[in-house]
PAFI-599678 format. One record per atom (N, C-alpha, C): residue in three letters; residue number from 1; z, y, x; atom name. Coordinates in steps of 0.02 Angstrom, whole numbers. Atoms other than C-alpha are relative to their C-alpha. Example, Ala and Ser with C-alpha at 12.3 -4.5 7.8 and 13.67 -1.06 7.14 Angstrom:
<nodes>
<node residu="ala" num="1" Z="0" Y="-59" X="45" atome="N"/>
<node residu="ala" num="1" Z="390" Y="-225" X="615" atome="CA"/>
<node residu="ala" num="1" Z="0" Y="60" X="45" atome="C"/>
<node residu="ser" num="2" Z="-3" Y="-59" X="-42" atome="N"/>
<node residu="ser" num="2" Z="357" Y="-53" X="684" atome="CA"/>
<node residu="ser" num="2" Z="37" Y="55" X="-39" atome="C"/>
</nodes>
This chain:
<nodes>
<node residu="unk" num="1" Z="14" Y="70" X="-7" atome="N"/>
<node residu="unk" num="1" Z="6907" Y="5375" X="4088" atome="CA"/>
<node residu="unk" num="1" Z="38" Y="-27" X="61" atome="C"/>
<node residu="unk" num="2" Z="-35" Y="30" X="-57" atome="N"/>
<node residu="unk" num="2" Z="7014" Y="5262" X="4199" atome="CA"/>
<node residu="unk" num="2" Z="-42" Y="-55" X="32" atome="C"/>
<node residu="unk" num="3" Z="36" Y="52" X="-37" atome="N"/>
<node residu="unk" num="3" Z="6953" Y="5139" X="4329" atome="CA"/>
<node residu="unk" num="3" Z="48" Y="-55" X="19" atome="C"/>
<node residu="unk" num="4" Z="-42" Y="55" X="-20" atome="N"/>
<node residu="unk" num="4" Z="7018" Y="4969" X="4376" atome="CA"/>
<node residu="unk" num="4" Z="-39" Y="-65" X="-3" atome="C"/>
<node residu="unk" num="5" Z="30" Y="66" X="1" atome="N"/>
<node residu="unk" num="5" Z="6987" Y="4784" X="4371" atome="CA"/>
<node residu="unk" num="5" Z="42" Y="-45" X="-44" atome="C"/>
<node residu="unk" num="6" Z="-32" Y="51" X="40" atome="N"/>
<node residu="unk" num="6" Z="7029" Y="4652" X="4242" atome="CA"/>
<node residu="unk" num="6" Z="-46" Y="-61" X="0" atome="C"/>
<node residu="unk" num="7" Z="37" Y="63" X="0" atome="N"/>
<node residu="unk" num="7" Z="6976" Y="4469" X="4249" atome="CA"/>
<node residu="unk" num="7" Z="32" Y="-47" X="-51" atome="C"/>
<node residu="unk" num="8" Z="-23" Y="48" X="50" atome="N"/>
<node residu="unk" num="8" Z="6989" Y="4342" X="4107" atome="CA"/>
<node residu="unk" num="8" Z="-28" Y="-69" X="17" atome="C"/>
<node residu="unk" num="9" Z="25" Y="67" X="-9" atome="N"/>
<node residu="unk" num="9" Z="6973" Y="4153" X="4116" atome="CA"/>
<node residu="unk" num="9" Z="-43" Y="-20" X="-61" atome="C"/>
<node residu="unk" num="10" Z="45" Y="23" X="53" atome="N"/>
<node residu="unk" num="10" Z="6859" Y="4049" X="4003" atome="CA"/>
<node residu="unk" num="10" Z="34" Y="-1" X="-68" atome="C"/>
<node residu="unk" num="11" Z="-37" Y="2" X="63" atome="N"/>
<node residu="unk" num="11" Z="6996" Y="4039" X="3870" atome="CA"/>
<node residu="unk" num="11" Z="19" Y="69" X="-26" atome="C"/>
<node residu="unk" num="12" Z="-15" Y="-68" X="21" atome="N"/>
<node residu="unk" num="12" Z="7011" Y="4228" X="3860" atome="CA"/>
<node residu="unk" num="12" Z="67" Y="26" X="23" atome="C"/>
<node residu="unk" num="13" Z="-64" Y="-22" X="-27" atome="N"/>
<node residu="unk" num="13" Z="7176" Y="4240" X="3956" atome="CA"/>
<node residu="unk" num="13" Z="-11" Y="48" X="57" atome="C"/>
<node residu="unk" num="14" Z="4" Y="-48" X="-54" atome="N"/>
<node residu="unk" num="14" Z="7197" Y="4390" X="4068" atome="CA"/>
<node residu="unk" num="14" Z="31" Y="-31" X="62" atome="C"/>
<node residu="unk" num="15" Z="-25" Y="33" X="-61" atome="N"/>
<node residu="unk" num="15" Z="7215" Y="4321" X="4246" atome="CA"/>
<node residu="unk" num="15" Z="11" Y="50" X="57" atome="C"/>
<node residu="unk" num="16" Z="-10" Y="-51" X="-52" atome="N"/>
<node residu="unk" num="16" Z="7203" Y="4479" X="4352" atome="CA"/>
<node residu="unk" num="16" Z="-4" Y="68" X="-33" atome="C"/>
<node residu="unk" num="17" Z="-2" Y="-68" X="27" atome="N"/>
<node residu="unk" num="17" Z="7250" Y="4657" X="4308" atome="CA"/>
<node residu="unk" num="17" Z="12" Y="47" X="58" atome="C"/>
<node residu="unk" num="18" Z="-9" Y="-50" X="-53" atome="N"/>
<node residu="unk" num="18" Z="7257" Y="4817" X="4409" atome="CA"/>
<node residu="unk" num="18" Z="72" Y="2" X="25" atome="C"/>
<node residu="unk" num="19" Z="-70" Y="-2" X="-20" atome="N"/>
<node residu="unk" num="19" Z="7447" Y="4801" X="4413" atome="CA"/>
<node residu="unk" num="19" Z="21" Y="-61" X="43" atome="C"/>
<node residu="unk" num="20" Z="-14" Y="59" X="-41" atome="N"/>
<node residu="unk" num="20" Z="7438" Y="4632" X="4504" atome="CA"/>
<node residu="unk" num="20" Z="-11" Y="16" X="74" atome="C"/>
<node residu="unk" num="21" Z="12" Y="-5" X="-71" atome="N"/>
<node residu="unk" num="21" Z="7450" Y="4616" X="4692" atome="CA"/>
<node residu="unk" num="21" Z="-63" Y="-39" X="18" atome="C"/>
<node residu="unk" num="22" Z="61" Y="33" X="-22" atome="N"/>
<node residu="unk" num="22" Z="7289" Y="4568" X="4781" atome="CA"/>
<node residu="unk" num="22" Z="10" Y="-19" X="73" atome="C"/>
<node residu="unk" num="23" Z="-9" Y="24" X="-68" atome="N"/>
<node residu="unk" num="23" Z="7290" Y="4463" X="4940" atome="CA"/>
<node residu="unk" num="23" Z="-66" Y="-9" X="35" atome="C"/>
<node residu="unk" num="24" Z="59" Y="15" X="-40" atome="N"/>
<node residu="unk" num="24" Z="7167" Y="4445" X="5082" atome="CA"/>
<node residu="unk" num="24" Z="23" Y="-36" X="63" atome="C"/>
<node residu="unk" num="25" Z="-16" Y="40" X="-58" atome="N"/>
<node residu="unk" num="25" Z="7163" Y="4325" X="5228" atome="CA"/>
<node residu="unk" num="25" Z="-6" Y="42" X="63" atome="C"/>
<node residu="unk" num="26" Z="-1" Y="-36" X="-64" atome="N"/>
<node residu="unk" num="26" Z="7211" Y="4406" X="5394" atome="CA"/>
<node residu="unk" num="26" Z="-25" Y="-46" X="55" atome="C"/>
<node residu="unk" num="27" Z="18" Y="48" X="-52" atome="N"/>
<node residu="unk" num="27" Z="7191" Y="4249" X="5500" atome="CA"/>
<node residu="unk" num="27" Z="14" Y="-71" X="-24" atome="C"/>
<node residu="unk" num="28" Z="-14" Y="71" X="11" atome="N"/>
<node residu="unk" num="28" Z="7184" Y="4060" X="5495" atome="CA"/>
<node residu="unk" num="28" Z="6" Y="-30" X="70" atome="C"/>
<node residu="unk" num="29" Z="-12" Y="30" X="-65" atome="N"/>
<node residu="unk" num="29" Z="7258" Y="3966" X="5642" atome="CA"/>
<node residu="unk" num="29" Z="18" Y="-73" X="-10" atome="C"/>
<node residu="unk" num="30" Z="-18" Y="71" X="4" atome="N"/>
<node residu="unk" num="30" Z="7279" Y="3782" X="5678" atome="CA"/>
<node residu="unk" num="30" Z="18" Y="-24" X="70" atome="C"/>
<node residu="unk" num="31" Z="-20" Y="29" X="-63" atome="N"/>
<node residu="unk" num="31" Z="7353" Y="3674" X="5813" atome="CA"/>
<node residu="unk" num="31" Z="48" Y="-57" X="-11" atome="C"/>
<node residu="unk" num="32" Z="-50" Y="53" X="2" atome="N"/>
<node residu="unk" num="32" Z="7473" Y="3534" X="5854" atome="CA"/>
<node residu="unk" num="32" Z="65" Y="29" X="27" atome="C"/>
<node residu="unk" num="33" Z="-65" Y="-25" X="-20" atome="N"/>
<node residu="unk" num="33" Z="7658" Y="3565" X="5872" atome="CA"/>
<node residu="unk" num="33" Z="49" Y="-58" X="4" atome="C"/>
<node residu="unk" num="34" Z="-48" Y="53" X="-10" atome="N"/>
<node residu="unk" num="34" Z="7788" Y="3447" X="5943" atome="CA"/>
<node residu="unk" num="34" Z="57" Y="6" X="-50" atome="C"/>
<node residu="unk" num="35" Z="-55" Y="1" X="48" atome="N"/>
<node residu="unk" num="35" Z="7932" Y="3395" X="5831" atome="CA"/>
<node residu="unk" num="35" Z="57" Y="46" X="20" atome="C"/>
<node residu="unk" num="36" Z="-57" Y="-44" X="-9" atome="N"/>
<node residu="unk" num="36" Z="8076" Y="3517" X="5809" atome="CA"/>
<node residu="unk" num="36" Z="-11" Y="53" X="54" atome="C"/>
<node residu="unk" num="37" Z="15" Y="-53" X="-49" atome="N"/>
<node residu="unk" num="37" Z="7991" Y="3653" X="5911" atome="CA"/>
<node residu="unk" num="37" Z="-36" Y="57" X="-35" atome="C"/>
<node residu="unk" num="38" Z="36" Y="-57" X="28" atome="N"/>
<node residu="unk" num="38" Z="7903" Y="3819" X="5886" atome="CA"/>
<node residu="unk" num="38" Z="-48" Y="28" X="52" atome="C"/>
<node residu="unk" num="39" Z="47" Y="-34" X="-43" atome="N"/>
<node residu="unk" num="39" Z="7761" Y="3922" X="5957" atome="CA"/>
<node residu="unk" num="39" Z="-15" Y="68" X="-31" atome="C"/>
<node residu="unk" num="40" Z="20" Y="-67" X="23" atome="N"/>
<node residu="unk" num="40" Z="7713" Y="4106" X="5945" atome="CA"/>
<node residu="unk" num="40" Z="-73" Y="11" X="18" atome="C"/>
<node residu="unk" num="41" Z="71" Y="-10" X="-9" atome="N"/>
<node residu="unk" num="41" Z="7529" Y="4148" X="5923" atome="CA"/>
<node residu="unk" num="41" Z="-14" Y="74" X="-11" atome="C"/>
<node residu="unk" num="42" Z="20" Y="-70" X="5" atome="N"/>
<node residu="unk" num="42" Z="7462" Y="4323" X="5955" atome="CA"/>
<node residu="unk" num="42" Z="-65" Y="6" X="-37" atome="C"/>
<node residu="unk" num="43" Z="60" Y="-11" X="40" atome="N"/>
<node residu="unk" num="43" Z="7334" Y="4385" X="5829" atome="CA"/>
<node residu="unk" num="43" Z="-28" Y="69" X="14" atome="C"/>
<node residu="unk" num="44" Z="32" Y="-65" X="-9" atome="N"/>
<node residu="unk" num="44" Z="7211" Y="4528" X="5840" atome="CA"/>
<node residu="unk" num="44" Z="15" Y="49" X="-56" atome="C"/>
<node residu="unk" num="45" Z="-13" Y="-43" X="58" atome="N"/>
<node residu="unk" num="45" Z="7262" Y="4594" X="5668" atome="CA"/>
<node residu="unk" num="45" Z="75" Y="7" X="-11" atome="C"/>
<node residu="unk" num="46" Z="-70" Y="-11" X="17" atome="N"/>
<node residu="unk" num="46" Z="7425" Y="4665" X="5608" atome="CA"/>
<node residu="unk" num="46" Z="22" Y="-51" X="-52" atome="C"/>
<node residu="unk" num="47" Z="-27" Y="47" X="48" atome="N"/>
<node residu="unk" num="47" Z="7534" Y="4540" X="5516" atome="CA"/>
<node residu="unk" num="47" Z="62" Y="28" X="-35" atome="C"/>
<node residu="unk" num="48" Z="-56" Y="-31" X="35" atome="N"/>
<node residu="unk" num="48" Z="7662" Y="4665" X="5452" atome="CA"/>
<node residu="unk" num="48" Z="-10" Y="-8" X="-75" atome="C"/>
<node residu="unk" num="49" Z="2" Y="12" X="72" atome="N"/>
<node residu="unk" num="49" Z="7703" Y="4626" X="5269" atome="CA"/>
<node residu="unk" num="49" Z="-46" Y="-58" X="-19" atome="C"/>
<node residu="unk" num="50" Z="42" Y="58" X="15" atome="N"/>
<node residu="unk" num="50" Z="7607" Y="4462" X="5279" atome="CA"/>
<node residu="unk" num="50" Z="42" Y="-59" X="-21" atome="C"/>
<node residu="unk" num="51" Z="-30" Y="64" X="18" atome="N"/>
<node residu="unk" num="51" Z="7647" Y="4291" X="5209" atome="CA"/>
<node residu="unk" num="51" Z="-40" Y="-55" X="34" atome="C"/>
<node residu="unk" num="52" Z="33" Y="57" X="-32" atome="N"/>
<node residu="unk" num="52" Z="7606" Y="4121" X="5284" atome="CA"/>
<node residu="unk" num="52" Z="-3" Y="-57" X="-49" atome="C"/>
<node residu="unk" num="53" Z="9" Y="60" X="40" atome="N"/>
<node residu="unk" num="53" Z="7536" Y="3973" X="5190" atome="CA"/>
<node residu="unk" num="53" Z="-16" Y="-56" X="48" atome="C"/>
<node residu="unk" num="54" Z="7" Y="56" X="-47" atome="N"/>
<node residu="unk" num="54" Z="7551" Y="3805" X="5281" atome="CA"/>
<node residu="unk" num="54" Z="-24" Y="-62" X="-34" atome="C"/>
<node residu="unk" num="55" Z="13" Y="69" X="19" atome="N"/>
<node residu="unk" num="55" Z="7482" Y="3632" X="5267" atome="CA"/>
<node residu="unk" num="55" Z="-3" Y="-43" X="63" atome="C"/>
<node residu="unk" num="56" Z="7" Y="47" X="-54" atome="N"/>
<node residu="unk" num="56" Z="7489" Y="3479" X="5378" atome="CA"/>
<node residu="unk" num="56" Z="-63" Y="-42" X="-14" atome="C"/>
<node residu="unk" num="57" Z="65" Y="32" X="12" atome="N"/>
<node residu="unk" num="57" Z="7314" Y="3405" X="5398" atome="CA"/>
<node residu="unk" num="57" Z="5" Y="-74" X="-16" atome="C"/>
<node residu="unk" num="58" Z="-1" Y="73" X="6" atome="N"/>
<node residu="unk" num="58" Z="7364" Y="3222" X="5409" atome="CA"/>
<node residu="unk" num="58" Z="44" Y="-26" X="-57" atome="C"/>
<node residu="unk" num="59" Z="-49" Y="29" X="46" atome="N"/>
<node residu="unk" num="59" Z="7514" Y="3199" X="5293" atome="CA"/>
<node residu="unk" num="59" Z="10" Y="39" X="-64" atome="C"/>
<node residu="unk" num="60" Z="-12" Y="-45" X="56" atome="N"/>
<node residu="unk" num="60" Z="7508" Y="3343" X="5169" atome="CA"/>
<node residu="unk" num="60" Z="73" Y="18" X="-8" atome="C"/>
<node residu="unk" num="61" Z="-69" Y="-23" X="0" atome="N"/>
<node residu="unk" num="61" Z="7689" Y="3376" X="5215" atome="CA"/>
<node residu="unk" num="61" Z="1" Y="76" X="10" atome="C"/>
<node residu="unk" num="62" Z="-9" Y="-70" X="-12" atome="N"/>
<node residu="unk" num="62" Z="7754" Y="3552" X="5222" atome="CA"/>
<node residu="unk" num="62" Z="64" Y="12" X="41" atome="C"/>
<node residu="unk" num="63" Z="-61" Y="-7" X="-40" atome="N"/>
<node residu="unk" num="63" Z="7882" Y="3542" X="5364" atome="CA"/>
<node residu="unk" num="63" Z="2" Y="64" X="41" atome="C"/>
<node residu="unk" num="64" Z="6" Y="-60" X="-42" atome="N"/>
<node residu="unk" num="64" Z="7828" Y="3709" X="5438" atome="CA"/>
<node residu="unk" num="64" Z="31" Y="60" X="-34" atome="C"/>
<node residu="unk" num="65" Z="-20" Y="-66" X="22" atome="N"/>
<node residu="unk" num="65" Z="7906" Y="3879" X="5422" atome="CA"/>
<node residu="unk" num="65" Z="-29" Y="50" X="49" atome="C"/>
<node residu="unk" num="66" Z="29" Y="-49" X="-45" atome="N"/>
<node residu="unk" num="66" Z="7848" Y="4040" X="5500" atome="CA"/>
<node residu="unk" num="66" Z="28" Y="69" X="-11" atome="C"/>
<node residu="unk" num="67" Z="-20" Y="-70" X="2" atome="N"/>
<node residu="unk" num="67" Z="7887" Y="4220" X="5537" atome="CA"/>
<node residu="unk" num="67" Z="-59" Y="42" X="23" atome="C"/>
<node residu="unk" num="68" Z="52" Y="-47" X="-20" atome="N"/>
<node residu="unk" num="68" Z="7758" Y="4359" X="5540" atome="CA"/>
<node residu="unk" num="68" Z="32" Y="59" X="35" atome="C"/>
<node residu="unk" num="69" Z="-21" Y="-59" X="-37" atome="N"/>
<node residu="unk" num="69" Z="7786" Y="4492" X="5671" atome="CA"/>
<node residu="unk" num="69" Z="-59" Y="48" X="1" atome="C"/>
<node residu="unk" num="70" Z="56" Y="-46" X="-2" atome="N"/>
<node residu="unk" num="70" Z="7678" Y="4643" X="5704" atome="CA"/>
<node residu="unk" num="70" Z="-51" Y="-23" X="52" atome="C"/>
<node residu="unk" num="71" Z="52" Y="23" X="-44" atome="N"/>
<node residu="unk" num="71" Z="7522" Y="4562" X="5778" atome="CA"/>
<node residu="unk" num="71" Z="8" Y="-71" X="24" atome="C"/>
<node residu="unk" num="72" Z="-9" Y="70" X="-20" atome="N"/>
<node residu="unk" num="72" Z="7591" Y="4386" X="5799" atome="CA"/>
<node residu="unk" num="72" Z="34" Y="-38" X="-56" atome="C"/>
<node residu="unk" num="73" Z="-34" Y="43" X="48" atome="N"/>
<node residu="unk" num="73" Z="7656" Y="4238" X="5702" atome="CA"/>
<node residu="unk" num="73" Z="35" Y="-55" X="39" atome="C"/>
<node residu="unk" num="74" Z="-37" Y="54" X="-31" atome="N"/>
<node residu="unk" num="74" Z="7790" Y="4113" X="5754" atome="CA"/>
<node residu="unk" num="74" Z="3" Y="-58" X="-49" atome="C"/>
<node residu="unk" num="75" Z="3" Y="60" X="41" atome="N"/>
<node residu="unk" num="75" Z="7767" Y="3936" X="5686" atome="CA"/>
<node residu="unk" num="75" Z="55" Y="-47" X="22" atome="C"/>
<node residu="unk" num="76" Z="-54" Y="47" X="-14" atome="N"/>
<node residu="unk" num="76" Z="7914" Y="3815" X="5675" atome="CA"/>
<node residu="unk" num="76" Z="-17" Y="-67" X="-33" atome="C"/>
<node residu="unk" num="77" Z="8" Y="68" X="26" atome="N"/>
<node residu="unk" num="77" Z="7894" Y="3625" X="5654" atome="CA"/>
<node residu="unk" num="77" Z="70" Y="-27" X="-11" atome="C"/>
<node residu="unk" num="78" Z="-67" Y="24" X="17" atome="N"/>
<node residu="unk" num="78" Z="8051" Y="3564" X="5564" atome="CA"/>
<node residu="unk" num="78" Z="3" Y="-76" X="-8" atome="C"/>
<node residu="unk" num="79" Z="4" Y="73" X="4" atome="N"/>
<node residu="unk" num="79" Z="7996" Y="3381" X="5570" atome="CA"/>
<node residu="unk" num="79" Z="9" Y="-29" X="70" atome="C"/>
<node residu="unk" num="80" Z="-9" Y="29" X="-67" atome="N"/>
<node residu="unk" num="80" Z="8043" Y="3264" X="5715" atome="CA"/>
<node residu="unk" num="80" Z="-66" Y="-23" X="32" atome="C"/>
<node residu="unk" num="81" Z="64" Y="25" X="-27" atome="N"/>
<node residu="unk" num="81" Z="7861" Y="3208" X="5734" atome="CA"/>
<node residu="unk" num="81" Z="-46" Y="58" X="19" atome="C"/>
<node residu="unk" num="82" Z="52" Y="-48" X="-17" atome="N"/>
<node residu="unk" num="82" Z="7717" Y="3302" X="5817" atome="CA"/>
<node residu="unk" num="82" Z="-50" Y="1" X="-58" atome="C"/>
<node residu="unk" num="83" Z="44" Y="-8" X="57" atome="N"/>
<node residu="unk" num="83" Z="7608" Y="3371" X="5677" atome="CA"/>
<node residu="unk" num="83" Z="-54" Y="51" X="14" atome="C"/>
<node residu="unk" num="84" Z="55" Y="-47" X="-4" atome="N"/>
<node residu="unk" num="84" Z="7442" Y="3461" X="5663" atome="CA"/>
<node residu="unk" num="84" Z="4" Y="45" X="-62" atome="C"/>
<node residu="unk" num="85" Z="-9" Y="-47" X="55" atome="N"/>
<node residu="unk" num="85" Z="7457" Y="3618" X="5557" atome="CA"/>
<node residu="unk" num="85" Z="-61" Y="45" X="-8" atome="C"/>
<node residu="unk" num="86" Z="45" Y="-56" X="15" atome="N"/>
<node residu="unk" num="86" Z="7345" Y="3746" X="5475" atome="CA"/>
<node residu="unk" num="86" Z="44" Y="54" X="-32" atome="C"/>
<node residu="unk" num="87" Z="-37" Y="-56" X="27" atome="N"/>
<node residu="unk" num="87" Z="7424" Y="3915" X="5443" atome="CA"/>
<node residu="unk" num="87" Z="-49" Y="55" X="-20" atome="C"/>
<node residu="unk" num="88" Z="42" Y="-55" X="25" atome="N"/>
<node residu="unk" num="88" Z="7339" Y="4046" X="5336" atome="CA"/>
<node residu="unk" num="88" Z="45" Y="60" X="-11" atome="C"/>
<node residu="unk" num="89" Z="-40" Y="-60" X="5" atome="N"/>
<node residu="unk" num="89" Z="7409" Y="4221" X="5354" atome="CA"/>
<node residu="unk" num="89" Z="-33" Y="47" X="-50" atome="C"/>
<node residu="unk" num="90" Z="27" Y="-39" X="55" atome="N"/>
<node residu="unk" num="90" Z="7387" Y="4327" X="5198" atome="CA"/>
<node residu="unk" num="90" Z="40" Y="65" X="-7" atome="C"/>
<node residu="unk" num="91" Z="-31" Y="-63" X="17" atome="N"/>
<node residu="unk" num="91" Z="7422" Y="4512" X="5169" atome="CA"/>
<node residu="unk" num="91" Z="-8" Y="11" X="-75" atome="C"/>
<node residu="unk" num="92" Z="2" Y="-14" X="71" atome="N"/>
<node residu="unk" num="92" Z="7464" Y="4560" X="4990" atome="CA"/>
<node residu="unk" num="92" Z="6" Y="75" X="-10" atome="C"/>
<node residu="unk" num="93" Z="0" Y="-71" X="17" atome="N"/>
<node residu="unk" num="93" Z="7421" Y="4733" X="4928" atome="CA"/>
<node residu="unk" num="93" Z="29" Y="8" X="-70" atome="C"/>
<node residu="unk" num="94" Z="-27" Y="-14" X="66" atome="N"/>
<node residu="unk" num="94" Z="7523" Y="4799" X="4784" atome="CA"/>
<node residu="unk" num="94" Z="-37" Y="60" X="-29" atome="C"/>
<node residu="unk" num="95" Z="38" Y="-54" X="31" atome="N"/>
<node residu="unk" num="95" Z="7425" Y="4906" X="4664" atome="CA"/>
<node residu="unk" num="95" Z="45" Y="41" X="-44" atome="C"/>
</nodes>
């Protein structure tokens, strides 16, 4: 007998299978960042092999980019205006 996880939606479509990657939130950070600048934030958890999901609270723009380092994340504001961001750092496990 094999073990695993499969999830179907209400229409009967398979939405999660053991072969899919599974993600979990490592950290959520927020702050304001001046236009065309960057900041590095140290985290308590490892961010190796992590991805960053961004949103701007006020405008719903996505002018931010980021780089995950081991234990920190660098956030870049590519817009000329000062913006308030929320960055969610997610690790994805491949099964």
